[in-house]
Rosetta silent file (secondary structure, phi, psi, omega in degrees, C-alpha in Angstrom):
SEQUENCE: MIQSLRQRLTYANVMSTLAVFIALGGSSYAAVKINGASIKNRSISAGKVKRNTLTGREIRESRLGRVPRAASADRLGSLSAADLKLHCPLDTFLSAGVCVERTPRPAMPYFSAVLECSNAGPESRGRRLPTHSELRDALTAVTLAPGGELTANVYPSSTSTRLDVLVIVDQVGGFTLVQDKAPEGSRQFRCVTEPSN
SCORE:     score description
SCORE:     0.000 S_00000001
   1 L     0.000  -40.073  178.253   76.741  -76.157  -19.138 S_00000001
   2 H   -64.238  -36.146  179.752   78.059  -74.906  -15.851 S_00000001
   3 H   -64.053  -42.726 -179.456   79.606  -71.995  -17.720 S_00000001
   4 H   -69.509  -32.649  177.853   76.280  -70.976  -19.294 S_00000001
   5 H   -67.360  -38.526  179.113   74.543  -71.319  -15.903 S_00000001
   6 H   -67.005  -32.282  179.966   77.114  -69.000  -14.318 S_00000001
   7 H   -70.306  -31.444 -178.115   76.519  -66.392  -16.979 S_00000001
   8 H   -84.833  -16.703 -179.888   72.795  -66.342  -16.307 S_00000001
   9 L   -74.098  122.055  175.387   73.117  -66.120  -12.536 S_00000001
  10 L  -121.113  168.738  178.398   72.594  -62.631  -11.353 S_00000001
  11 H   -59.500  -41.002 -178.842   72.253  -61.249   -7.892 S_00000001
  12 H   -65.027  -42.012  179.466   68.485  -60.824   -8.446 S_00000001
  13 H   -63.475  -44.376 -178.896   68.031  -64.434   -9.598 S_00000001
  14 H   -63.631  -45.420 -178.237   69.944  -65.807   -6.621 S_00000001
  15 H   -66.871  -38.689  179.464   68.059  -63.669   -4.117 S_00000001
  16 H   -68.393  -38.908  177.477   64.635  -64.506   -5.567 S_00000001
  17 H   -65.344  -43.562  177.726   65.404  -68.233   -5.545 S_00000001
  18 H   -62.220  -40.022  178.813   66.692  -67.973   -1.987 S_00000001
  19 H   -63.687  -39.594  178.184   63.559  -66.062   -0.958 S_00000001
  20 H   -62.613  -45.986  179.962   61.327  -68.797   -2.399 S_00000001
  21 H   -64.556  -39.874  178.622   63.182  -71.496   -0.438 S_00000001
  22 H   -66.157  -41.576 -179.829   63.066  -69.465    2.782 S_00000001
  23 H   -63.409  -45.975  179.840   59.367  -68.762    2.330 S_00000001
  24 H   -68.354  -43.986  179.957   58.500  -72.397    1.739 S_00000001
  25 H   -69.454  -35.737 -178.546   60.791  -73.675    4.445 S_00000001
  26 H   -67.388  -41.322 -179.968   59.767  -70.990    6.946 S_00000001
  27 H   -69.513  -37.522  177.735   56.015  -71.719    6.772 S_00000001
  28 H   -69.436  -31.831  175.902   56.567  -75.434    7.167 S_00000001
  29 H   -64.526  -43.650  179.120   58.850  -74.672   10.101 S_00000001
  30 H   -64.278  -40.411 -179.453   56.085  -72.585   11.698 S_00000001
  31 H   -65.080  -33.425 -179.290   53.481  -75.299   11.102 S_00000001
  32 H   -79.279  -37.101 -172.186   55.664  -77.866   12.798 S_00000001
  33 H   -88.032  -22.333 -178.900   56.749  -75.712   15.719 S_00000001
  34 L   -91.431  125.079  176.507   53.442  -73.981   16.737 S_00000001
  35 L  -144.393 -176.933 -177.095   51.106  -76.124   18.870 S_00000001
  36 H   -60.541  -32.401 -178.796   48.684  -75.682   21.794 S_00000001
  37 H   -70.949  -26.106 -177.688   51.490  -75.644   24.365 S_00000001
  38 H   -89.824   -1.164  178.390   53.208  -72.718   22.686 S_00000001
  39 L   -95.730  130.747  178.910   50.054  -70.517   22.686 S_00000001
  40 L   -68.609  143.611  176.263   49.555  -68.318   25.754 S_00000001
  41 L   -59.580  143.332  176.540   46.320  -68.847   27.696 S_00000001
  42 L    61.916   24.229 -177.458   43.538  -66.363   26.888 S_00000001
  43 L  -103.561   -7.256 -179.985   45.478  -65.019   23.855 S_00000001
  44 L  -102.712  129.420 -178.887   43.178  -66.196   21.025 S_00000001
  45 L   -74.670  160.928 -176.307   40.100  -64.084   20.315 S_00000001
  46 H   -61.279  -33.340 -179.570   36.640  -65.651   20.046 S_00000001
  47 H   -65.826  -20.121 -177.663   36.494  -65.005   16.313 S_00000001
  48 H   -95.834   -3.341 -178.884   39.499  -67.298   15.751 S_00000001
  49 L   -94.273  133.418  179.633   38.064  -70.257   17.716 S_00000001
  50 L   -64.427  139.992 -178.903   36.177  -72.915   15.768 S_00000001
  51 L   -58.070  144.094  174.647   32.456  -73.081   16.645 S_00000001
  52 L    59.405   29.104  176.643   31.336  -75.646   19.252 S_00000001
  53 L  -104.780  -14.921  178.613   34.884  -76.587   20.299 S_00000001
  54 L   -87.546  145.033  179.701   34.839  -75.024   23.774 S_00000001
  55 L  -115.013  179.829  179.193   33.371  -77.020   26.667 S_00000001
  56 L   -61.260  -22.036  178.761   32.076  -76.128   30.127 S_00000001
  57 L   -67.618  -36.198 -178.913   35.613  -76.481   31.452 S_00000001
  58 L   -87.647  -16.920 -174.142   36.771  -73.471   29.433 S_00000001
  59 L  -108.428  128.863  174.203   33.580  -71.411   29.923 S_00000001
  60 L   -88.368  102.802 -172.802   32.588  -69.813   33.225 S_00000001
  61 H   -61.892  -29.212 -179.041   28.800  -70.218   33.021 S_00000001
  62 H   -66.696  -18.592 -179.737   28.121  -67.606   35.692 S_00000001
  63 H   -90.537   -8.683  178.904   29.554  -64.976   33.326 S_00000001
  64 L   -76.316  143.271  176.808   27.181  -65.894   30.500 S_00000001
  65 L   -84.246  179.368  177.578   24.163  -63.670   30.016 S_00000001
  66 L   -70.863  138.860  177.036   20.588  -64.749   29.476 S_00000001
  67 L   -65.989  129.288 -174.405   19.913  -66.359   26.123 S_00000001
  68 H   -55.717  -36.014 -178.049   17.925  -63.786   24.114 S_00000001
  69 H   -83.863    2.388 -179.068   15.232  -66.279   23.104 S_00000001
  70 H  -105.840   33.908 -178.038   14.786  -67.477   26.709 S_00000001
  71 L   -61.791  -27.799 -178.441   13.030  -64.341   27.956 S_00000001
  72 L  -109.290   26.071 -178.047   10.153  -66.448   29.283 S_00000001
  73 L   -66.676  -23.494 -179.572   12.267  -69.330   30.659 S_00000001
  74 L   -87.451    9.156 -177.025   11.133  -68.537   34.231 S_00000001
  75 E  -126.541  152.413  172.385    7.474  -68.992   33.311 S_00000001
  76 E  -123.947  101.310 -172.409    5.247  -71.909   32.437 S_00000001
  77 L    65.355 -122.784  179.187    2.419  -70.474   30.401 S_00000001
  78 L   -96.306    3.050 -176.488    1.100  -67.605   32.491 S_00000001
  79 E   -95.295  139.472  175.194    2.573  -68.970   35.772 S_00000001
  80 E   -90.290  172.077  178.387    5.807  -67.721   37.332 S_00000001
  81 L   -60.634  -37.149  179.064    8.260  -69.890   39.275 S_00000001
  82 H   -65.105  -33.814  178.746    6.794  -68.556   42.566 S_00000001
  83 H   -67.496  -23.686 -175.925    3.314  -69.673   41.459 S_00000001
  84 H   -91.955   -6.248  178.122    4.610  -73.228   41.023 S_00000001
  85 L   -71.073  149.952  179.083    6.091  -73.592   44.530 S_00000001
  86 L   -75.434  137.475  179.633    4.239  -75.813   46.975 S_00000001
  87 E  -124.282  145.212  175.969    2.205  -73.988   49.611 S_00000001
  88 L  -115.827  153.481  173.825    0.701  -75.235   52.870 S_00000001
  89 L   -58.226  158.416 -173.481   -2.183  -73.727   54.865 S_00000001
  90 L   -58.449  -34.488 -176.326   -1.055  -71.275   57.589 S_00000001
  91 L   -85.659    9.968 -177.747   -1.556  -73.689   60.504 S_00000001
  92 E  -129.098  170.778  174.017    0.643  -76.366   58.853 S_00000001
  93 E  -137.210  155.622 -177.662    4.212  -76.878   57.619 S_00000001
  94 E   -82.328  126.281  177.799    5.642  -78.922   54.744 S_00000001
  95 E  -150.261  126.490  176.599    7.249  -82.219   55.745 S_00000001
  96 L    53.661   36.137  175.138    7.871  -85.330   53.624 S_00000001
  97 L    83.588    3.587  176.574    5.614  -84.021   50.844 S_00000001
  98 E  -130.652  159.640  176.826    2.558  -83.288   53.033 S_00000001
  99 E   -93.703  119.423 -175.412    1.377  -80.330   55.100 S_00000001
 100 E  -107.869  135.345  177.810    1.358  -81.317   58.792 S_00000001
 101 E   -63.122  141.721 -176.757   -0.549  -79.406   61.490 S_00000001
 102 L   -72.864  -36.465 -177.220    1.768  -77.611   63.906 S_00000001
 103 L  -118.051  142.476  179.325   -0.184  -78.419   67.093 S_00000001
 104 L   -72.525  152.016  177.341   -1.877  -81.679   68.057 S_00000001
 105 E   -88.506  164.552  179.802   -5.653  -81.838   68.457 S_00000001
 106 E   -59.689  156.519 -176.387   -7.393  -83.086   71.644 S_00000001
 107 E   -64.041  136.079  176.207   -7.425  -86.837   72.314 S_00000001
 108 E  -150.492  159.824  171.057  -10.040  -88.939   70.475 S_00000001
 109 L   -71.126  167.955 -172.354  -10.374  -92.570   69.353 S_00000001
 110 H   -52.851  -57.188 -174.324   -9.308  -93.406   65.777 S_00000001
 111 H   -63.464  -35.172  176.087  -12.651  -93.116   63.901 S_00000001
 112 H   -65.749  -38.522  178.321  -13.525  -89.851   65.665 S_00000001
 113 H   -66.077  -39.881  177.294  -10.103  -88.477   64.690 S_00000001
 114 H   -59.701  -46.132  179.011  -10.666  -89.516   61.058 S_00000001
 115 H   -65.276  -41.359  179.215  -13.997  -87.626   61.020 S_00000001
 116 H   -59.261  -43.630  179.344  -12.469  -84.615   62.776 S_00000001
 117 H   -66.505  -43.451 -177.002   -9.744  -84.358   60.108 S_00000001
 118 H   -70.347  -22.995  178.909  -12.138  -84.745   57.186 S_00000001
 119 L  -106.881   30.835 -174.396  -14.487  -82.071   58.615 S_00000001
 120 L   -69.923   -7.562  178.851  -11.744  -79.628   59.567 S_00000001
 121 L   127.726  162.854 -176.322  -13.416  -76.830   57.573 S_00000001
 122 H   -61.923  -35.114  179.186  -13.782  -75.661   53.984 S_00000001
 123 H   -75.694  -12.482 -176.821  -10.204  -74.362   53.824 S_00000001
 124 H  -112.125   12.018 -176.203   -8.954  -77.710   55.193 S_00000001
 125 L   -53.700  136.504  179.612  -10.998  -80.041   52.998 S_00000001
 126 L    94.422    8.215  177.554   -9.122  -83.237   52.285 S_00000001
 127 L   -75.640  156.073 -178.294   -7.252  -83.501   55.592 S_00000001
 128 E  -154.088  172.578  174.602   -6.533  -86.937   56.998 S_00000001
 129 L   -74.186  146.583  178.620   -4.478  -88.680   59.677 S_00000001
 130 L   -78.089  154.441  172.137   -0.759  -89.017   58.841 S_00000001
 131 L   -75.378  170.463  178.509    0.881  -92.352   58.208 S_00000001
 132 H   -56.825  -47.741 -176.580    3.591  -93.561   60.591 S_00000001
 133 H   -68.238  -37.081  177.904    6.395  -92.411   58.267 S_00000001
 134 H   -63.450  -44.587 -179.854    4.797  -88.981   57.627 S_00000001
 135 H   -70.345  -39.505  178.194    4.398  -88.288   61.356 S_00000001
 136 H   -59.949  -43.581  178.878    7.858  -89.683   62.174 S_00000001
 137 H   -65.704  -35.129 -179.541    9.439  -87.334   59.596 S_00000001
 138 H   -70.437  -22.712 -176.941    7.463  -84.368   60.980 S_00000001
 139 L   -68.842   -5.977  173.375    8.795  -85.013   64.501 S_00000001
 140 L   -75.914  -17.205 -177.271   12.085  -83.410   63.494 S_00000001
 141 L  -114.116  -15.763 -178.949   10.230  -80.049   63.526 S_00000001
 142 L  -133.197  165.310  178.328    7.598  -80.498   66.277 S_00000001
 143 L   -97.509  136.242  179.546    7.325  -82.116   69.694 S_00000001
 144 L   -67.373  142.038  177.875    5.202  -85.230   70.092 S_00000001
 145 L   -65.928  146.568  177.390    2.107  -84.914   72.304 S_00000001
 146 L   -58.350  135.027 -179.853    2.385  -86.594   75.740 S_00000001
 147 L    88.350   -6.693  177.604    1.154  -90.200   75.542 S_00000001
 148 L    97.245  171.813 -178.670    1.769  -90.390   71.768 S_00000001
 149 E  -131.769  145.679  178.962   -0.211  -89.498   68.654 S_00000001
 150 E   -68.130  150.211  171.692   -2.541  -91.472   66.373 S_00000001
 151 E  -123.590  176.041  178.037   -1.521  -92.430   62.839 S_00000001
 152 E   -82.528   -6.961 -178.023   -3.519  -93.669   59.851 S_00000001
 153 E   -77.614  118.142  179.108   -1.966  -97.137   60.171 S_00000001
 154 E  -129.445  153.703 -177.823   -4.572  -99.657   61.427 S_00000001
 155 E  -140.195  150.937  175.459   -4.588 -103.440   61.694 S_00000001
 156 E   -63.328  135.757 -179.459   -7.254 -106.045   62.501 S_00000001
 157 L   -76.346  141.357  178.628   -7.223 -106.767   66.219 S_00000001
 158 L   -85.769  -10.939 -175.658   -6.357 -110.282   67.267 S_00000001
 159 L  -111.087  -12.490 -179.536   -8.418 -110.004   70.468 S_00000001
 160 L  -153.408 -175.600  179.241  -11.666 -108.325   69.331 S_00000001
 161 L   -86.851    0.583  179.533  -13.650 -107.137   66.327 S_00000001
 162 L   -84.989  178.245  177.191  -12.143 -103.658   66.642 S_00000001
 163 E   -99.027  148.720  168.921   -9.043 -102.261   64.942 S_00000001
 164 E   -95.188  130.230 -177.263   -5.619 -101.838   66.449 S_00000001
 165 E  -108.526  134.274  178.557   -4.290  -98.358   65.706 S_00000001
 166 E   -79.220  126.538 -179.745   -0.578  -97.596   65.474 S_00000001
 167 E  -119.557  126.733  175.173    0.400  -94.789   67.865 S_00000001
 168 E   -79.218  129.751 -173.692    3.808  -93.095   67.771 S_00000001
 169 L  -114.946   -6.145  176.679    5.068  -92.825   71.354 S_00000001
 170 L  -146.406  168.859 -173.020    8.512  -91.161   71.068 S_00000001
 171 L   -66.277  -16.684 -179.205   10.397  -88.574   68.998 S_00000001
 172 L   -98.319    2.765  175.413   12.263  -91.199   66.955 S_00000001
 173 L   100.442    9.197  174.674    9.126  -92.987   65.731 S_00000001
 174 L   -60.270  150.315 -173.591    8.761  -95.775   68.298 S_00000001
 175 E  -140.898  167.130  171.827    5.192  -97.075   68.381 S_00000001
 176 E  -142.203  167.233  176.350    2.594  -99.137   70.154 S_00000001
 177 E  -109.532  135.969  174.933   -0.817 -100.485   69.155 S_00000001
 178 E  -127.843  150.856  177.691   -4.040  -99.387   70.889 S_00000001
 179 E   -78.355  149.483 -179.915   -7.597 -100.535   70.279 S_00000001
 180 L   -80.992   78.495  173.514  -10.045  -98.122   68.692 S_00000001
 181 L  -154.802  148.361  179.502  -12.252  -97.525   71.697 S_00000001
 182 L   -87.885  148.023   -4.937  -12.654  -94.722   74.206 S_00000001
 183 L   -91.302   -9.627 -173.453  -11.046  -93.932   76.544 S_00000001
 184 L   -61.308  -36.828 -176.425   -8.178  -96.491   76.260 S_00000001
 185 L   -92.678    2.203 -179.213   -7.588  -95.901   72.551 S_00000001
 186 L   -76.135  130.338  176.617   -7.998  -92.125   72.649 S_00000001
 187 E  -143.517  159.232  173.215   -4.847  -90.197   71.763 S_00000001
 188 E   -69.701  163.044 -176.828   -4.019  -86.756   70.494 S_00000001
 189 E  -156.251  163.376  172.150   -3.471  -86.466   66.729 S_00000001
 190 L  -122.433  147.219  173.748   -2.508  -84.134   63.898 S_00000001
 191 L   -97.764  153.597  174.918   -4.163  -83.892   60.517 S_00000001
 192 E  -126.193  158.414  176.202   -2.237  -83.652   57.265 S_00000001
 193 E  -144.925  163.365  179.068   -3.225  -82.388   53.829 S_00000001
 194 L   -77.533  142.052  177.116   -1.657  -82.265   50.392 S_00000001
 195 L   -70.695  157.682  177.753    0.237  -79.081   49.497 S_00000001
 196 E  -123.563  169.035  173.510   -1.106  -76.831   46.746 S_00000001
 197 L  -134.575    0.000    0.000    0.479  -74.363   44.375 S_00000001
């Protein structure tokens, strides 16, 4: 049998058999030896990467363009992003979610100050006295009036039928209580209003 096998072996048969073994062995060698560590960074084209396998770590978002279907992403209906920003009247500034008047008004007792704010004019409709926390937060941008400023915080007086009004007396929000009567309870005040867009 070995003799008949030797007669049939030709150079072409041996080489073709050897080529088959090398081909099969070579591809399995490549499959075993090639892994992520052996691939150079940035060497694989986008067409060869499986969809949805890259994360934000591999993608520099600042280099991405605008999504074609998001042409109106900066708008809400007919409004632009600038239309949606909060605006305050010219004589006020935004602080702690409300528009606070820049300068204090002349001294008045509490109820007179409440009326003064509510009747501040058609462009100021809806103004009111600030709460303690609203005025305290605003004091980072403005200076408190001498003698303190009225707030909207009131309490029943323990000594009379009037109200005790909380007055901020220093830049850090310290306070005192004064009765709502002139002239002892009169203090300067600022009005606040809600921002609009």
